[in-house]
C-alpha positions as CSV (number, residue, x, y, z in Angstrom):
1,M,60.0,233.1,119.1
2,G,57.5,235.8,118.4
3,L,54.2,237.5,118.1
4,A,53.0,239.7,115.3
5,A,51.0,242.7,114.1
6,S,50.8,244.3,110.7
7,W,51.3,247.9,109.8
8,S,49.8,249.8,106.9
9,A,51.4,252.7,105.1
10,Q,47.9,254.3,105.0
11,P,46.6,256.3,108.0
12,E,43.7,253.9,108.4
13,P,44.3,250.3,109.6
14,L,44.7,247.6,106.9
15,R,41.5,246.1,105.6
16,L,41.1,242.6,104.1
17,P,41.5,242.8,100.3
18,S,38.3,242.3,98.4
19,A,40.1,240.6,95.5
20,P,43.2,238.4,95.2
21,V,46.3,240.2,96.1
22,S,48.6,241.1,93.2
23,G,52.3,241.6,93.7
24,P,55.9,240.4,92.9
25,G,55.2,236.7,93.5
26,V,51.6,235.9,92.8
27,G,52.0,235.1,89.1
28,R,54.7,232.4,89.7
29,V,52.6,230.5,92.3
30,A,50.9,227.3,91.0
31,P,47.1,227.7,91.0
32,A,46.7,224.8,93.4
33,L,49.1,226.4,95.9
34,D,47.3,229.7,95.5
35,R,44.0,228.0,96.3
36,L,45.4,226.3,99.4
37,W,46.6,229.5,101.1
38,R,44.2,232.0,99.7
39,R,42.5,232.4,103.0
40,G,45.8,233.1,104.8
41,R,47.2,235.5,102.3
42,E,44.0,237.5,102.0
43,F,43.8,237.7,105.8
44,L,47.4,239.0,106.0
45,G,47.2,241.1,102.8
46,S,50.4,239.5,101.5
47,D,51.3,237.6,98.3
48,Y,52.3,234.5,100.2
49,A,50.8,233.2,103.4
50,I,54.3,233.0,104.9
51,M,54.8,234.8,108.1
52,G,58.3,235.6,109.4
53,G,58.6,234.5,113.0
54,A,59.3,237.4,115.4
55,M,62.9,236.8,116.7
56,T,64.2,239.3,119.2
57,W,67.2,241.2,118.0
58,V,66.9,239.5,114.6
59,S,63.5,240.5,113.3
60,E,64.1,244.3,113.1
61,R,63.3,246.7,110.3
62,N,65.7,245.4,107.7
63,L,64.7,241.7,107.8
64,V,61.0,242.5,108.3
65,A,60.9,244.8,105.3
66,A,62.8,242.3,103.2
67,I,60.3,239.6,103.9
68,S,57.4,241.8,103.1
69,N,59.0,243.2,100.0
70,G,59.6,239.6,98.9
71,G,55.8,238.8,99.1
72,G,55.7,237.4,102.6
73,F,54.5,238.9,105.9
74,G,57.4,240.3,108.0
75,V,57.0,240.4,111.7
76,L,58.7,243.0,113.8
77,A,59.9,241.7,117.2
78,S,59.2,244.4,119.8
79,G,60.8,242.3,122.7
80,S,61.3,244.6,125.6
81,M,61.0,247.9,123.6
82,N,59.2,250.8,125.3
83,P,56.4,252.6,123.4
84,A,58.8,255.3,122.0
85,Q,61.2,252.6,120.7
86,L,58.4,250.6,119.1
87,A,57.0,253.7,117.4
88,A,60.4,254.5,116.0
89,E,61.0,250.9,114.8
90,I,57.6,250.8,113.1
91,D,58.4,254.1,111.3
92,G,61.8,252.8,110.3
93,T,60.3,249.6,108.8
94,A,57.7,251.6,107.0
95,A,60.4,253.7,105.4
96,L,61.8,250.4,103.8
97,T,58.5,248.8,102.6
98,K,55.0,249.8,101.6
99,R,53.9,246.2,102.0
100,P,52.1,244.9,105.1
101,F,54.4,243.8,108.0
102,G,54.0,242.7,111.6
103,V,54.8,244.0,115.0
104,N,54.9,241.6,117.9
105,L,53.7,242.3,121.4
106,I,54.5,240.3,124.5
107,T,51.5,239.8,126.8
108,L,53.7,240.0,129.9
109,H,55.2,243.4,128.9
110,P,54.5,245.9,131.7
111,Q,53.5,248.5,129.2
112,L,51.3,246.3,127.0
113,T,48.4,248.8,127.1
114,E,50.7,251.6,125.9
115,L,52.2,249.4,123.2
116,I,48.8,248.5,121.9
117,R,48.0,252.2,121.7
118,V,51.2,252.8,119.6
119,C,50.0,250.1,117.2
120,A,46.6,251.7,116.9
121,D,48.2,255.2,116.4
122,K,50.4,253.8,113.6
123,G,47.6,252.1,111.8
124,V,48.4,248.5,112.8
125,G,46.0,246.1,111.1
126,H,47.0,242.7,112.6
127,V,48.3,242.2,116.2
128,V,49.6,238.9,117.4
129,L,49.8,238.4,121.2
130,A,52.1,235.7,122.6
131,G,53.9,234.8,125.8
132,G,50.9,233.5,127.7
133,L,47.1,233.7,127.7
134,P,46.3,237.3,126.6
135,P,44.2,239.5,128.8
136,G,40.6,239.9,127.6
137,A,41.0,243.6,127.9
138,A,44.0,243.6,125.5
139,I,42.1,241.6,122.9
140,A,39.1,244.0,123.2
141,S,41.4,247.1,122.9
142,I,43.0,245.8,119.8
143,K,39.7,244.9,118.2
144,E,38.3,248.3,119.1
145,S,41.1,249.9,117.1
146,G,39.9,248.0,114.0
147,A,42.8,245.6,114.0
148,K,42.8,241.8,113.7
149,V,44.0,239.8,116.7
150,L,46.1,236.6,116.3
151,C,47.2,234.5,119.3
152,F,49.4,231.4,119.8
153,A,47.4,228.2,120.8
154,P,49.5,225.3,122.2
155,A,46.5,223.1,122.6
156,L,43.0,222.5,121.2
157,A,41.2,223.6,124.4
158,L,43.1,226.8,124.5
159,A,42.5,227.4,120.8
160,R,38.7,227.1,121.3
161,K,38.9,229.5,124.3
162,L,40.8,232.1,122.3
163,V,38.2,231.9,119.5
164,R,35.5,232.5,122.1
165,L,37.4,235.5,123.3
166,G,37.2,236.9,119.8
167,V,40.6,236.4,118.3
168,D,40.6,236.5,114.5
169,A,43.3,233.9,113.7
170,L,45.5,231.4,115.5
171,I,49.2,230.3,115.3
172,I,50.0,226.8,116.4
173,E,53.7,226.4,117.1
174,G,55.3,223.0,118.1
175,M,58.3,222.2,120.2
176,E,60.5,222.0,117.1
177,A,60.6,225.8,117.1
178,G,63.4,227.9,118.4
179,G,63.2,230.0,121.6
180,H,60.6,229.3,124.2
181,I,58.7,226.1,123.4
182,G,55.9,223.9,124.6
183,P,55.8,220.2,125.1
184,V,53.9,219.1,121.9
185,S,55.3,218.7,118.4
186,T,54.0,220.6,115.4
187,S,52.8,217.5,113.7
188,V,50.7,216.5,116.6
189,L,49.2,220.0,117.2
190,A,48.4,220.2,113.5
191,Q,46.5,216.9,113.6
192,E,44.7,217.8,116.8
193,I,43.6,221.3,115.8
194,L,43.5,221.8,112.0
195,P,40.7,219.2,111.2
196,T,38.7,220.3,114.2
197,L,38.7,224.1,114.3
198,A,37.7,225.9,111.2
199,E,36.1,229.1,112.5
200,V,39.3,231.2,112.0
201,P,42.4,231.0,109.9
202,I,45.2,228.9,111.5
203,F,48.9,229.4,110.7
204,V,51.4,226.6,111.6
205,A,54.9,227.1,112.9
206,G,57.8,225.1,114.3
207,G,60.2,223.0,112.4
208,I,59.2,224.1,108.9
209,G,62.2,224.5,106.7
210,R,61.2,223.4,103.2
211,G,58.3,224.0,100.8
212,E,57.2,220.4,101.0
213,G,56.6,220.7,104.7
214,M,54.8,224.0,104.2
215,L,52.6,222.3,101.6
216,A,51.7,219.4,103.9
217,H,50.3,221.7,106.5
218,L,48.3,223.7,103.9
219,E,46.8,220.5,102.6
220,M,45.8,219.6,106.2
221,G,43.8,222.9,106.3
222,A,46.3,225.5,107.5
223,A,45.7,229.0,106.1
224,G,49.5,229.6,106.1
225,V,52.8,229.0,107.9
226,Q,55.3,230.9,110.0
227,L,59.1,230.4,109.7
228,G,61.8,232.0,111.8
229,T,65.0,230.0,111.7
230,R,65.2,229.9,107.9
231,F,65.3,233.7,107.9
232,V,68.2,234.1,110.4
233,C,70.8,233.7,107.7
234,A,69.1,236.0,105.2
235,T,71.4,238.5,103.7
236,E,69.2,241.3,105.1
237,S,69.4,239.9,108.6
238,I,71.6,242.0,110.9
239,A,72.6,238.9,113.0
240,H,76.3,238.8,113.6
241,P,78.3,236.8,111.0
242,R,79.4,234.3,113.8
243,F,75.8,233.8,114.8
244,K,74.9,233.0,111.2
245,Q,77.9,230.7,110.8
246,A,76.7,228.7,113.8
247,F,73.4,228.2,112.1
248,I,75.0,227.2,108.8
249,R,77.2,224.6,110.5
250,A,74.5,223.1,112.7
251,G,72.3,220.1,112.2
252,A,68.8,219.5,113.5
253,R,70.1,217.5,116.5
254,D,72.2,220.5,117.6
255,A,69.1,222.5,118.4
256,V,68.2,221.2,121.9
257,P,65.8,222.3,124.7
258,S,67.2,223.6,127.9
259,I,67.2,221.1,130.8
260,Q,65.4,221.5,134.1
261,L,67.2,219.7,137.0
262,D,64.7,220.1,139.8
263,P,60.9,220.4,139.6
264,R,61.0,222.7,142.6
265,F,62.7,225.2,140.3
266,P,60.8,225.2,137.0
267,V,62.6,226.2,133.8
268,I,60.6,227.2,130.8
269,P,62.3,225.2,128.0
270,V,64.2,227.1,125.4
271,R,65.4,225.5,122.2
272,A,68.9,226.6,121.2
273,L,72.1,225.3,119.7
274,G,74.2,223.6,122.4
275,N,77.3,225.6,123.5
276,Q,79.3,226.4,126.6
277,A,76.4,228.5,127.9
278,T,73.9,225.6,127.8
279,M,76.4,223.4,129.8
280,R,77.1,226.2,132.2
281,F,73.3,226.6,132.8
282,Q,73.1,223.1,134.1
283,E,76.1,223.7,136.4
284,I,74.5,227.0,137.7
285,Q,71.2,225.1,138.5
286,R,73.1,222.5,140.4
287,E,75.1,225.1,142.4
288,V,72.0,227.1,143.2
289,I,70.0,224.1,144.3
290,D,72.9,223.0,146.5
291,R,73.0,226.4,148.1
292,F,69.2,226.3,148.6
293,G,69.6,222.9,150.3
294,R,72.2,224.3,152.7
295,G,69.8,227.1,153.6
296,E,71.9,229.8,152.0
297,L,69.1,230.9,149.7
298,S,65.3,231.1,149.9
299,Q,63.4,229.3,147.2
300,R,62.5,232.6,145.6
301,E,66.1,233.8,145.6
302,A,67.2,230.5,144.1
303,Q,64.6,230.7,141.4
304,L,65.6,234.3,140.5
305,E,69.3,233.3,140.2
306,I,68.4,230.5,137.8
307,E,66.2,232.8,135.7
308,H,68.7,235.6,135.7
309,F,71.4,233.4,134.1
310,W,70.1,234.0,130.5
311,A,69.6,237.7,130.9
312,G,71.2,239.4,128.0
313,A,72.5,236.1,126.5
314,L,70.5,236.4,123.3
315,R,71.7,239.9,122.6
316,R,75.3,238.8,123.2
317,A,75.0,236.1,120.6
318,V,72.9,237.9,117.9
319,V,74.5,241.4,118.2
320,D,77.9,240.8,119.6
321,G,78.6,237.4,118.0
322,D,79.4,235.7,121.3
323,V,78.5,232.2,120.2
324,E,80.1,230.5,123.3
325,T,78.4,232.3,126.2
326,G,75.5,233.7,124.4
327,S,72.2,232.0,123.6
328,L,71.9,230.6,120.1
329,M,68.1,230.2,119.9
330,A,67.3,228.1,116.9
331,G,64.6,225.7,115.8
332,Q,65.3,222.2,114.5
333,S,64.9,223.4,111.0
334,V,68.4,224.9,111.4
335,G,69.6,221.7,109.7
336,M,68.0,223.1,106.5
337,V,70.0,226.3,106.6
338,H,73.0,225.8,104.4
339,S,74.1,229.3,103.4
340,E,73.4,233.0,103.6
341,Q,70.8,233.9,101.0
342,P,68.8,237.0,100.1
343,T,65.3,236.8,101.7
344,S,63.7,236.8,98.2
345,A,65.7,233.7,97.4
346,I,64.6,231.9,100.5
347,L,60.9,232.7,99.7
348,A,61.4,231.6,96.1
349,E,63.0,228.4,97.2
350,L,60.0,227.6,99.5
351,I,57.6,228.3,96.7
352,D,59.5,226.3,94.1
353,Q,59.7,223.3,96.4
354,A,56.0,223.4,97.1
355,T,55.1,223.9,93.5
356,A,57.4,221.1,92.3
357,A,55.8,218.7,94.9
358,L,52.4,219.6,93.6
359,A,53.5,219.1,90.0
360,V,54.9,215.6,90.7
361,R,51.6,214.7,92.5
362,Q,49.5,215.9,89.6
363,A,51.7,214.0,87.1
364,A,51.2,210.8,89.0
365,I,47.4,211.3,89.1
366,E,47.3,212.0,85.3
367,S,49.6,208.9,84.7
368,E,47.2,206.7,86.7
369,A,44.3,208.1,84.7
370,V,45.7,207.2,81.3
371,A,47.4,203.9,82.2
372,P,45.8,200.9,80.3
373,V,43.7,198.6,82.5
374,P,45.3,195.1,82.6
375,A,43.2,192.5,80.7
376,R,41.5,190.1,83.0
377,A,42.7,186.5,82.9
378,T,40.3,184.2,81.1
379,A,39.7,180.8,82.7
380,L,40.4,177.8,80.5
C-alpha cells in the first residue's frame, strides 16, 4: 500500500546514528528484541524498526507524526500529489514531529523527477520507491542527494537486481497485504529471500498484526517490519469513522483480492473488504467484455473502462465514509483490529507481545537447563 522516504528536521539529510538510538521506547524493549532489530532501527533512525505502511488518504501528516512520535517510522503517502502539495505535506508533518518520518513516491508518477527534487530540498534521508521496477536514473538521483533508497522486492531475482542497482534496503510484501498485491505470500517470500540475501537490510510486510508475528520475521533475519492495516484505526488516523468501523467489524476472510474475469483484460489484484463495489466490479467487467465481444468497444477502450471503475473509490471510502461503493483496501491482518487505539498503544502492544514471547521462550530454555536428568534404568 505504500512507499517511503524519511525527512529530517535538520537542513542536511539524515545520517545513520553512530550509537544506539535513544528515545521514548528504547528502555522498555527487551535486550533480545533490541539486538534482533538493531540493524533496522539504526538504518531508519527510529526507536523501533516498525515502519508504517504508506496508505493513500490515510497516511497523512497526523498519523505519520503519531507513528514517529511513538518510536516507529511513519511513512507519508504522496499518492498523486504534485510537487507543491508534497512539499506542503512534508512541512506539515515536520511541524508535528521532530522524529524521522517517511514520504512515499510512486515510480509511475509523471512528475517523479520533480518529487525526488522536493525530497532532496526538504532534507529527505530515506526514499522508498514502489509501484514497479524503479528507473535507474531515479535511484541514482536519490543517492546523489545523499539519501538512502528502499524498494519493494516481490521475488528473489528482483531483490538481487535491485541490490545491484544500488538500493540500500528492501521491503518484501506478501499477498496478505492490503491494496495492490502480488501472487506470493509473506511467509514464502520471507523464506525465499531472508536466508539468502544479507547485503542490505530487509523489512517484511503483509499480514503482520501482532508482536509474535513481527518477532518471527526478525528471528528469520529481517531488519524490521512494516504494518499498514493495524494503524488505520489509530486515534490519530483521519479515516472516516465508518471506514474504521468496517475494519473493526471485519475478519481476516473479509479482506479479499479483486477478481479478474478475462485474461485478455488483466486486472492488478487489490485486496480490500468485500462490499457492493467489489460485486459491482465483477458485473462491470462482464458487461464490458460482452460489449467488446459485440464489437462495440476496442480492446483498449474496454480495458480503460475496467480500470476506470475504481477511480476515486478509495477517497470515497476513507474521506467520505462511503463504505458501500468505495474501496475498503485492507490487509488480512484486519482481523486483528478490534478497536480504535492511540498509535502509541498499538506500538506498545506490538512490543509487549514480542517481549512476552521472548520471555516465555527464555523461561523454557532455563527450565530445560535446570531440570534433573532422569536416572538410567539398571539392568537386573
